[in-house]
DRENDO-1510 file (C-alpha; in Angstrom, 1 decimal, always signed):
<recs>
REC; n; res; u; v; w
REC; 1; MET; +22.8; -15.9; +18.2 .
REC; 2; ARG; +21.1; -12.9; +16.5 .
REC; 3; ARG; +22.7; -9.6; +17.2 .
REC; 4; ARG; +20.9; -6.3; +17.4 .
REC; 5; ASP; +21.4; -5.0; +13.8 .
REC; 6; PRO; +18.5; -2.9; +12.5 .
REC; 7; ALA; +20.2; -2.5; +9.1 .
REC; 8; GLY; +20.9; -6.2; +8.9 .
REC; 9; ASN; +17.4; -7.1; +9.8 .
REC; 10; LEU; +16.1; -4.8; +7.2 .
REC; 11; LEU; +18.4; -6.3; +4.5 .
REC; 12; ALA; +17.3; -9.8; +5.6 .
REC; 13; SER; +13.7; -8.9; +5.3 .
REC; 14; SER; +14.3; -7.4; +1.9 .
REC; 15; ALA; +16.2; -10.6; +0.8 .
REC; 16; ALA; +13.2; -12.7; +2.0 .
REC; 17; GLY; +11.0; -10.5; -0.2 .
REC; 18; LEU; +13.2; -11.3; -3.2 .
REC; 19; PHE; +13.0; -15.0; -2.4 .
REC; 20; VAL; +9.2; -14.9; -2.2 .
REC; 21; LEU; +8.7; -13.0; -5.4 .
REC; 22; ALA; +11.3; -15.1; -7.3 .
REC; 23; GLY; +9.4; -18.3; -6.2 .
REC; 24; VAL; +6.1; -16.9; -7.4 .
REC; 25; GLN; +7.6; -15.9; -10.7 .
REC; 26; ILE; +8.9; -19.3; -11.3 .
REC; 27; VAL; +5.6; -20.9; -10.6 .
REC; 28; LEU; +3.7; -18.4; -12.7 .
REC; 29; GLY; +6.2; -18.8; -15.5 .
REC; 30; TYR; +5.9; -22.6; -15.5 .
REC; 31; TYR; +2.1; -22.4; -15.7 .
REC; 32; LEU; +2.1; -19.9; -18.5 .
REC; 33; SER; +4.7; -21.8; -20.5 .
REC; 34; THR; +2.3; -24.8; -20.6 .
REC; 35; LYS; -0.1; -22.6; -22.5 .
REC; 36; VAL; +2.3; -21.2; -25.1 .
REC; 37; HIS; +3.9; -23.4; -27.8 .
REC; 38; GLY; +4.8; -23.7; -31.4 .
REC; 39; GLY; +6.3; -21.3; -34.0 .
REC; 40; PRO; +5.8; -17.5; -34.1 .
REC; 41; ASP; +2.2; -17.7; -35.4 .
REC; 42; GLU; +1.1; -20.3; -32.8 .
REC; 43; VAL; +2.9; -18.4; -30.0 .
REC; 44; ARG; +1.2; -15.2; -30.9 .
REC; 45; ARG; -2.2; -16.8; -31.0 .
REC; 46; SER; -1.5; -18.4; -27.6 .
REC; 47; ILE; -0.5; -15.1; -26.1 .
REC; 48; GLU; -3.6; -13.4; -27.4 .
REC; 49; ALA; -5.7; -16.2; -26.0 .
REC; 50; LEU; -4.1; -15.9; -22.6 .
REC; 51; ARG; -4.6; -12.1; -22.6 .
REC; 52; SER; -8.3; -12.3; -23.4 .
REC; 53; GLN; -9.5; -15.9; -22.9 .
REC; 54; SER; -10.4; -15.6; -19.3 .
REC; 55; SER; -10.0; -13.1; -16.5 .
REC; 56; PHE; -8.0; -15.6; -14.5 .
REC; 57; ASN; -5.3; -16.1; -17.2 .
REC; 58; ALA; -5.2; -12.4; -18.1 .
REC; 59; LEU; -4.7; -11.7; -14.4 .
REC; 60; LEU; -1.8; -14.2; -14.2 .
REC; 61; VAL; -0.2; -12.7; -17.4 .
REC; 62; SER; -0.4; -9.3; -15.9 .
REC; 63; LEU; +1.0; -10.5; -12.5 .
REC; 64; HIS; +3.9; -12.2; -14.3 .
REC; 65; TYR; +4.7; -9.0; -16.2 .
REC; 66; TRP; +4.6; -6.8; -13.2 .
REC; 67; GLY; +6.3; -9.4; -11.0 .
REC; 68; SER; +9.2; -9.4; -13.3 .
REC; 69; PHE; +9.3; -5.6; -13.3 .
REC; 70; VAL; +9.2; -5.4; -9.5 .
REC; 71; LEU; +11.7; -8.3; -9.1 .
REC; 72; LEU; +14.4; -6.5; -11.2 .
REC; 73; LEU; +13.8; -3.2; -9.4 .
REC; 74; HIS; +13.9; -4.8; -6.0 .
REC; 75; ALA; +17.1; -6.8; -6.8 .
REC; 76; SER; +18.7; -3.5; -8.0 .
REC; 77; PHE; +18.0; -1.6; -4.9 .
REC; 78; HIS; +18.8; -4.5; -2.7 .
REC; 79; LEU; +22.2; -4.8; -4.3 .
REC; 80; LEU; +22.8; -1.1; -3.7 .
REC; 81; ALA; +21.7; -1.4; -0.1 .
REC; 82; MET; +24.1; -4.4; +0.5 .
REC; 83; LEU; +26.9; -2.5; -1.1 .
REC; 84; TRP; +26.2; +0.5; +1.1 .
REC; 85; CYS; +26.2; -1.6; +4.3 .
REC; 86; GLY; +29.3; -3.6; +3.3 .
REC; 87; TRP; +27.5; -6.9; +2.8 .
REC; 88; TYR; +30.0; -7.9; +0.2 .
REC; 89; GLN; +32.6; -8.6; +2.9 .
REC; 90; LYS; +33.0; -11.7; +5.0 .
REC; 91; PRO; +30.9; -13.4; +6.3 .
REC; 92; HIS; +28.3; -12.0; +3.8 .
REC; 93; GLN; +30.1; -12.9; +0.5 .
REC; 94; TRP; +27.8; -15.7; -0.3 .
REC; 95; ARG; +24.7; -13.5; +0.2 .
REC; 96; TRP; +26.4; -11.0; -2.1 .
REC; 97; TRP; +27.2; -13.5; -4.9 .
REC; 98; GLY; +23.7; -15.1; -4.6 .
REC; 99; THR; +22.0; -11.7; -5.0 .
REC; 100; ILE; +24.2; -10.7; -8.0 .
REC; 101; THR; +23.2; -14.0; -9.6 .
REC; 102; LEU; +19.5; -13.4; -8.8 .
REC; 103; PHE; +19.8; -9.9; -10.3 .
REC; 104; LEU; +21.3; -11.2; -13.5 .
REC; 105; ALA; +18.5; -13.8; -13.8 .
REC; 106; ALA; +15.9; -11.1; -13.3 .
REC; 107; LEU; +17.5; -8.9; -16.0 .
REC; 108; GLY; +17.7; -11.9; -18.3 .
REC; 109; PHE; +14.0; -12.6; -17.7 .
REC; 110; GLN; +13.1; -9.0; -18.7 .
REC; 111; ILE; +15.2; -9.2; -21.9 .
REC; 112; THR; +14.0; -12.6; -23.1 .
REC; 113; GLY; +10.5; -12.3; -21.8 .
REC; 114; ASN; +10.1; -9.0; -23.6 .
REC; 115; PHE; +10.5; -10.8; -27.0 .
REC; 116; LEU; +8.1; -13.7; -26.3 .
REC; 117; PRO; +4.7; -12.0; -26.9 .
REC; 118; LEU; +6.0; -11.1; -30.4 .
REC; 119; ASP; +4.5; -7.6; -30.3 .
REC; 120; GLN; +5.7; -5.1; -32.8 .
REC; 121; HIS; +8.0; -3.3; -30.4 .
REC; 122; ASP; +9.3; -6.6; -28.9 .
REC; 123; VAL; +10.5; -8.0; -32.2 .
REC; 124; ARG; +12.1; -4.7; -33.3 .
REC; 125; THR; +13.9; -4.4; -29.9 .
REC; 126; VAL; +15.7; -7.7; -30.5 .
REC; 127; VAL; +16.7; -6.5; -34.0 .
REC; 128; VAL; +18.2; -3.4; -32.5 .
REC; 129; GLU; +20.0; -5.3; -29.7 .
REC; 130; ALA; +21.5; -7.7; -32.1 .
REC; 131; GLY; +22.6; -4.9; -34.3 .
REC; 132; ILE; +24.4; -3.2; -31.4 .
REC; 133; THR; +26.1; -6.5; -30.6 .
REC; 134; SER; +27.4; -6.9; -34.2 .
REC; 135; ARG; +29.3; -3.6; -33.9 .
REC; 136; MET; +31.9; -5.2; -31.6 .
REC; 137; PRO; +35.1; -5.6; -33.7 .
REC; 138; GLY; +36.2; -9.1; -34.4 .
REC; 139; LEU; +33.7; -11.1; -32.3 .
REC; 140; GLY; +30.5; -9.0; -33.2 .
REC; 141; ALA; +29.2; -11.2; -36.0 .
REC; 142; THR; +29.9; -14.4; -34.1 .
REC; 143; VAL; +28.2; -13.1; -30.9 .
REC; 144; ARG; +25.2; -11.9; -32.9 .
REC; 145; GLN; +24.7; -15.2; -34.6 .
REC; 146; PHE; +25.0; -17.0; -31.2 .
REC; 147; MET; +22.5; -14.6; -29.7 .
REC; 148; LEU; +20.0; -15.0; -32.5 .
REC; 149; GLY; +20.5; -18.7; -33.1 .
REC; 150; GLY; +21.2; -17.9; -36.8 .
REC; 151; ALA; +22.0; -15.1; -39.2 .
REC; 152; GLU; +18.7; -13.2; -38.7 .
REC; 153; VAL; +16.0; -12.6; -36.1 .
REC; 154; GLY; +13.5; -15.4; -36.8 .
REC; 155; PRO; +11.7; -18.5; -35.6 .
REC; 156; GLN; +15.1; -20.0; -34.4 .
REC; 157; THR; +15.5; -16.9; -32.2 .
REC; 158; LEU; +12.1; -17.5; -30.7 .
REC; 159; ALA; +12.9; -21.1; -30.0 .
REC; 160; LEU; +16.3; -20.2; -28.4 .
REC; 161; TRP; +15.0; -17.4; -26.2 .
REC; 162; THR; +12.0; -19.4; -25.1 .
REC; 163; LYS; +14.3; -22.2; -24.0 .
REC; 164; LEU; +16.5; -19.7; -22.2 .
REC; 165; HIS; +13.5; -18.0; -20.6 .
REC; 166; SER; +11.8; -21.2; -19.4 .
REC; 167; VAL; +14.8; -23.4; -18.5 .
REC; 168; GLY; +18.2; -21.6; -18.4 .
REC; 169; LEU; +17.2; -18.5; -16.5 .
REC; 170; PRO; +15.0; -20.3; -13.9 .
REC; 171; ILE; +18.0; -22.5; -13.1 .
REC; 172; LEU; +20.1; -19.4; -12.6 .
REC; 173; LEU; +17.4; -17.8; -10.5 .
REC; 174; VAL; +17.2; -20.8; -8.3 .
REC; 175; VAL; +21.0; -21.0; -7.9 .
REC; 176; GLY; +21.1; -17.3; -6.9 .
REC; 177; THR; +18.2; -17.6; -4.5 .
REC; 178; LEU; +19.6; -20.7; -2.9 .
REC; 179; GLY; +23.0; -19.2; -2.5 .
REC; 180; ALA; +21.7; -16.2; -0.7 .
REC; 181; PHE; +19.1; -18.1; +1.3 .
REC; 182; VAL; +21.5; -20.8; +2.6 .
REC; 183; SER; +23.9; -18.1; +3.6 .
REC; 184; HIS; +21.1; -16.3; +5.6 .
REC; 185; PHE; +20.0; -19.5; +7.2 .
REC; 186; ARG; +23.6; -20.6; +8.1 .
REC; 187; LEU; +24.7; -17.3; +9.7 .
REC; 188; LYS; +21.5; -16.8; +11.7 .
REC; 189; ASP; +22.6; -13.2; +12.5 .
REC; 190; THR; +19.5; -11.4; +11.5 .
REC; 191; LYS; +15.8; -11.5; +12.0 .
REC; 192; VAL; +13.2; -11.3; +9.2 .
REC; 193; PHE; +10.2; -9.1; +9.6 .
REC; 194; VAL; +7.7; -11.4; +8.0 .
REC; 195; PRO; +5.1; -8.8; +6.7 .
REC; 196; ALA; +8.0; -7.0; +4.9 .
REC; 197; ALA; +9.0; -10.2; +3.1 .
REC; 198; PHE; +5.7; -10.0; +1.2 .
REC; 199; MET; +5.8; -6.3; +0.3 .
REC; 200; SER; +7.2; -6.8; -3.2 .
REC; 201; LEU; +4.6; -9.5; -4.0 .
REC; 202; PHE; +1.8; -7.2; -2.8 .
REC; 203; PHE; +3.2; -4.3; -4.8 .
REC; 204; ALA; +3.3; -6.5; -8.0 .
REC; 205; PHE; -0.2; -7.7; -7.3 .
REC; 206; ALA; -1.5; -4.1; -6.8 .
REC; 207; LEU; +0.2; -3.1; -10.1 .
REC; 208; CYS; -1.4; -6.0; -12.0 .
REC; 209; LEU; -4.9; -4.9; -10.7 .
REC; 210; LEU; -4.5; -1.2; -11.3 .
REC; 211; VAL; -2.1; -0.7; -14.2 .
REC; 212; GLU; -2.3; -2.2; -17.7 .
REC; 213; PRO; +0.8; -4.1; -18.7 .
REC; 214; ALA; +2.7; -3.1; -21.8 .
REC; 215; GLY; +1.7; -4.6; -25.1 .
REC; 216; GLY; +1.0; -3.9; -28.7 .
REC; 217; THR; -0.1; -5.2; -32.1 .
REC; 218; ALA; +1.3; -8.4; -33.5 .
REC; 219; ALA; +4.6; -8.1; -35.3 .
REC; 220; THR; +4.4; -8.3; -39.1 .
REC; 221; ALA; +7.0; -9.6; -41.5 .
REC; 222; SER; +8.6; -6.1; -41.9 .
REC; 223; ASP; +9.1; -5.8; -38.1 .
REC; 224; TRP; +11.5; -8.8; -38.1 .
REC; 225; SER; +14.1; -6.6; -39.8 .
REC; 226; SER; +13.2; -3.2; -38.5 .
REC; 227; PHE; +15.6; -1.2; -36.4 .
REC; 228; ASP; +13.0; +1.4; -35.3 .
REC; 229; ALA; +12.3; +0.9; -31.6 .
REC; 230; HIS; +12.7; +2.7; -28.3 .
REC; 231; PRO; +14.9; +1.1; -25.6 .
REC; 232; SER; +13.1; -0.5; -22.7 .
REC; 233; TRP; +13.6; +0.9; -19.2 .
REC; 234; TYR; +15.9; -1.8; -18.0 .
REC; 235; VAL; +18.4; -1.3; -20.8 .
REC; 236; ALA; +18.2; +2.5; -20.7 .
REC; 237; PRO; +21.6; +2.8; -18.9 .
REC; 238; MET; +23.3; +0.8; -21.6 .
REC; 239; HIS; +21.6; +2.9; -24.2 .
REC; 240; VAL; +22.9; +6.1; -22.5 .
REC; 241; LEU; +26.4; +4.7; -22.5 .
REC; 242; LEU; +26.0; +3.6; -26.1 .
REC; 243; SER; +25.1; +7.1; -27.2 .
REC; 244; THR; +27.8; +8.7; -25.1 .
REC; 245; PHE; +30.6; +6.4; -26.4 .
REC; 246; ASP; +29.3; +6.8; -29.9 .
REC; 247; LYS; +30.8; +10.3; -29.8 .
REC; 248; LEU; +34.1; +8.5; -29.9 .
REC; 249; SER; +32.9; +5.9; -32.5 .
REC; 250; ILE; +33.1; +3.1; -29.9 .
REC; 251; GLY; +29.5; +2.9; -28.8 .
REC; 252; TRP; +29.8; -0.9; -28.3 .
REC; 253; VAL; +32.3; -0.2; -25.5 .
REC; 254; GLY; +29.6; +1.6; -23.5 .
REC; 255; ALA; +26.8; -0.8; -24.3 .
REC; 256; MET; +28.7; -4.0; -23.8 .
REC; 257; VAL; +32.2; -3.8; -22.4 .
REC; 258; LEU; +31.5; -1.4; -19.5 .
REC; 259; PRO; +28.4; -3.4; -18.2 .
REC; 260; GLY; +30.5; -6.6; -18.5 .
REC; 261; LEU; +33.3; -5.0; -16.5 .
REC; 262; LEU; +30.9; -3.8; -13.9 .
REC; 263; VAL; +29.4; -7.3; -13.4 .
REC; 264; GLY; +33.0; -8.7; -13.1 .
REC; 265; PHE; +33.9; -6.0; -10.6 .
REC; 266; LEU; +30.8; -6.8; -8.4 .
REC; 267; PHE; +31.6; -10.5; -8.3 .
REC; 268; ALA; +35.3; -9.7; -7.5 .
REC; 269; LEU; +34.4; -7.1; -4.8 .
REC; 270; PRO; +34.7; -9.5; -1.8 .
REC; 271; PHE; +38.4; -9.9; -2.8 .
REC; 272; ILE; +39.4; -6.5; -4.2 .
REC; 273; GLY; +37.2; -4.7; -1.7 .
REC; 274; ARG; +39.7; -5.5; +1.0 .
REC; 275; LYS; +41.9; -2.8; -0.5 .
REC; 276; PHE; +39.3; -0.1; +0.0 .
REC; 277; THR; +37.5; +1.2; +3.1 .
REC; 278; LEU; +33.7; +1.0; +3.2 .
REC; 279; GLN; +33.6; +4.8; +3.0 .
REC; 280; MET; +35.7; +4.7; -0.3 .
REC; 281; ILE; +33.3; +2.1; -1.8 .
REC; 282; ARG; +30.4; +4.4; -0.9 .
REC; 283; VAL; +32.0; +7.4; -2.5 .
REC; 284; MET; +32.8; +5.3; -5.7 .
REC; 285; THR; +29.2; +4.1; -5.8 .
REC; 286; VAL; +27.6; +7.6; -5.4 .
REC; 287; SER; +30.1; +9.0; -8.0 .
REC; 288; ALA; +29.3; +6.3; -10.5 .
REC; 289; LEU; +25.5; +6.9; -10.1 .
REC; 290; ALA; +26.0; +10.6; -10.3 .
REC; 291; VAL; +27.9; +10.3; -13.6 .
REC; 292; LEU; +25.3; +7.9; -15.1 .
REC; 293; GLY; +22.5; +10.3; -13.9 .
REC; 294; GLY; +24.3; +13.2; -15.5 .
REC; 295; LEU; +24.8; +11.3; -18.8 .
REC; 296; THR; +21.1; +10.3; -18.8 .
REC; 297; LEU; +20.0; +14.0; -18.4 .
REC; 298; TRP; +22.4; +14.9; -21.3 .
REC; 299; VAL; +21.3; +12.1; -23.6 .
REC; 300; ARG; +17.6; +12.1; -22.5 .
REC; 301; PRO; +16.7; +8.8; -24.1 .
REC; 302; GLN; +13.1; +8.2; -25.2 .
REC; 303; ILE; +12.1; +5.1; -23.3 .
REC; 304; ALA; +9.4; +2.7; -24.4 .
REC; 305; PRO; +6.2; +2.9; -22.2 .
REC; 306; ILE; +6.1; +0.4; -19.4 .
REC; 307; SER; +2.3; +0.3; -19.6 .
REC; 308; GLY; -0.2; +0.4; -22.5 .
REC; 309; SER; +0.7; +0.3; -26.2 .
REC; 310; GLN; +4.4; +0.2; -27.2 .
REC; 311; ASP; +3.7; +0.4; -30.9 .
REC; 312; ILE; +6.0; +2.6; -32.9 .
REC; 313; LYS; +4.2; +5.1; -35.1 .
REC; 314; ALA; +5.6; +5.4; -38.7 .
REC; 315; PRO; +7.8; +8.5; -38.9 .
REC; 316; ASP; +6.6; +11.5; -40.9 .
REC; 317; PRO; +8.4; +11.3; -44.2 .
REC; 318; GLY; +8.4; +15.1; -44.4 .
REC; 319; PRO; +7.8; +17.1; -47.6 .
REC; 320; THR; +8.8; +15.8; -51.0 .
REC; 321; THR; +11.6; +17.9; -52.5 .
REC; 322; SER; +10.7; +19.0; -56.1 .
REC; 323; PRO; +13.1; +18.2; -58.9 .
REC; 324; THR; +14.1; +21.8; -59.2 .
REC; 325; ALA; +15.1; +21.9; -55.5 .
REC; 326; PHE; +17.1; +18.6; -55.6 .
REC; 327; LYS; +18.5; +16.8; -58.6 .
REC; 328; LEU; +20.1; +13.4; -58.5 .
REC; 329; ASP; +23.5; +13.4; -60.2 .
REC; 330; PRO; +24.6; +9.8; -61.3 .
REC; 331; LYS; +28.3; +10.8; -61.1 .
REC; 332; LEU; +27.9; +12.2; -57.6 .
REC; 333; ALA; +25.8; +9.2; -56.6 .
REC; 334; GLU; +28.6; +6.9; -57.8 .
REC; 335; GLU; +31.2; +8.9; -55.8 .
REC; 336; GLY; +28.8; +8.7; -52.8 .
REC; 337; GLN; +28.6; +4.9; -53.2 .
REC; 338; ARG; +32.4; +4.6; -53.0 .
REC; 339; LEU; +32.5; +6.9; -50.0 .
REC; 340; PHE; +29.7; +4.9; -48.3 .
REC; 341; ASN; +31.5; +1.6; -48.7 .
REC; 342; SER; +34.8; +3.1; -47.4 .
REC; 343; GLN; +33.2; +4.5; -44.3 .
REC; 344; PRO; +31.7; +2.8; -41.2 .
REC; 345; CYS; +28.4; +3.1; -43.0 .
REC; 346; ALA; +28.9; -0.2; -44.7 .
REC; 347; ASN; +29.8; -1.9; -41.5 .
REC; 348; CYS; +26.3; -1.4; -40.2 .
REC; 349; HIS; +24.2; -1.2; -43.4 .
REC; 350; GLY; +26.1; -3.6; -45.5 .
REC; 351; THR; +27.9; -3.0; -48.8 .
REC; 352; ASP; +25.9; -0.5; -50.9 .
REC; 353; GLY; +23.5; -0.2; -48.0 .
REC; 354; THR; +21.8; -3.4; -48.7 .
REC; 355; LYS; +20.9; -5.4; -45.6 .
REC; 356; GLY; +23.6; -5.0; -43.0 .
REC; 357; ALA; +23.7; -6.7; -39.6 .
REC; 358; ALA; +23.6; -3.5; -37.5 .
REC; 359; GLY; +21.5; -1.2; -39.5 .
REC; 360; PRO; +18.5; -1.2; -41.9 .
REC; 361; ASP; +18.5; -1.8; -45.6 .
REC; 362; LEU; +18.8; +1.6; -47.1 .
REC; 363; THR; +17.3; +0.6; -50.5 .
REC; 364; LYS; +13.9; +0.6; -48.8 .
REC; 365; GLY; +12.1; +1.9; -45.8 .
REC; 366; ASP; +11.3; +5.2; -44.2 .
REC; 367; VAL; +14.9; +6.6; -44.7 .
REC; 368; LEU; +14.3; +7.0; -48.4 .
REC; 369; LEU; +11.0; +8.8; -47.9 .
REC; 370; ARG; +12.7; +11.7; -46.1 .
REC; 371; ASP; +13.4; +15.1; -47.6 .
REC; 372; PRO; +17.1; +15.3; -48.7 .
REC; 373; GLU; +17.7; +18.0; -46.1 .
REC; 374; VAL; +16.1; +15.8; -43.4 .
REC; 375; LEU; +18.3; +12.9; -44.5 .
REC; 376; ARG; +21.3; +15.2; -44.4 .
REC; 377; ASP; +20.5; +16.2; -40.8 .
REC; 378; TYR; +19.9; +12.6; -39.9 .
REC; 379; ILE; +23.4; +11.6; -41.0 .
REC; 380; LEU; +24.9; +14.5; -39.1 .
REC; 381; ASN; +23.0; +13.9; -35.8 .
REC; 382; PRO; +20.3; +11.0; -35.9 .
REC; 383; GLU; +19.1; +11.8; -32.4 .
REC; 384; LYS; +17.8; +15.3; -33.5 .
REC; 385; VAL; +15.7; +13.7; -36.2 .
REC; 386; LYS; +14.6; +10.5; -34.6 .
REC; 387; LYS; +14.8; +10.3; -30.8 .
REC; 388; GLY; +16.2; +7.0; -29.6 .
REC; 389; SER; +18.1; +6.2; -32.7 .
REC; 390; THR; +21.2; +4.0; -32.1 .
REC; 391; MET; +23.0; +5.3; -35.2 .
REC; 392; PRO; +26.2; +7.2; -34.3 .
REC; 393; ALA; +26.4; +10.9; -35.4 .
REC; 394; PHE; +28.8; +11.9; -38.2 .
REC; 395; GLU; +28.8; +15.6; -37.4 .
REC; 396; GLY; +32.5; +16.7; -37.4 .
REC; 397; LYS; +33.6; +13.4; -38.9 .
REC; 398; LEU; +32.6; +14.0; -42.5 .
REC; 399; SER; +32.7; +17.2; -44.5 .
REC; 400; ASN; +29.7; +18.9; -46.0 .
REC; 401; ASP; +30.7; +17.7; -49.5 .
REC; 402; GLN; +31.0; +14.1; -48.2 .
REC; 403; ILE; +27.5; +14.3; -46.6 .
REC; 404; ASN; +26.1; +15.6; -49.8 .
REC; 405; LEU; +27.7; +12.7; -51.7 .
REC; 406; LEU; +26.1; +10.2; -49.3 .
REC; 407; VAL; +22.7; +11.9; -49.7 .
REC; 408; GLN; +23.1; +11.6; -53.5 .
REC; 409; PHE; +23.9; +7.9; -53.2 .
REC; 410; ILE; +21.2; +6.9; -50.7 .
REC; 411; LEU; +18.5; +8.8; -52.6 .
REC; 412; SER; +19.6; +7.2; -55.9 .
REC; 413; HIS; +18.1; +3.9; -54.4 .
REC; 414; ARG; +14.7; +5.5; -54.2 .
REC; 415; ARG; +12.0; +3.1; -55.5 .
</recs>
């Protein structure tokens, strides 16, 4: 028998909206996957054909893009609403676990789907994400290789992520949706307002008609090893935590460990939540959101556009320093080389700065085109020079003389 529960009826209608949109996304994803195949070059040509071949396919690509966007947003707010209303407690725990699983699938779709068009920004984002992963002590290199399907971002990464996007995550989405749906059906304690169940789908469809999806130029060979990219909106919280914990030289804790602990906490909440009142859970939730919001205002990350071109413009190399203003000293460069290899620099950029797993090769690229003073400022505080950089700041960790030695060494690689 259904009881009079306006909040419960609203949550049930919201859940139904998630189920509807998730179902549409799976159908759309399956149809589009039949049009995309092959290696990087073939995939890129297929994507370009879908975007421009016909108005029907272009509409479906746009709907799939915005549907994924809305699904993740809806799942996030729905989880918060369930938490606020205490729907992690019995008899709602299966609804809770199903919705968490659906949320994780939606997040996975965003991350893997972002890579598949092989736009410039898409490929660079994977390089950055893999670099952050490799920072984790001990397991970083192994996790990075597992994540990429090999030592570098390449065709094997595309094959792995395509399989995950088209097979693994849809299964996870179905499991989460069925878990929550069966629980709703079995309890029969709420009433679904049918028009509300289609609001998210309508919103996604309106976006696909009115707003251009994000895109960009095709990735080139250099993009497959470039670390120059802005974080996407859905990983912005992890980027904020990365930047914050980098002040303590443990950015990987903020970017990886804390999100993992949060997911574990949410899954365990039906059990450990018995030790807290609903009011305490609400206070904890508001406090956590307030802290994250405050950190976001402090870090102010530069997020990649969610619409239109996401291409990264080449940085301004700045003025060239004349020989009289800056002179390379082979002895100082040699001292800088030893310092570089003894510091965390080599952990990210590799020995002698040549092709590391978590940072770019310093023997080439835009870093070496900078004015020595700009390079010095970049080592001290990367965010001030290039907004969105994931490199930790070394201000207060190295002396002025040490910074100068590093500048000498890095610029001695100039080609």
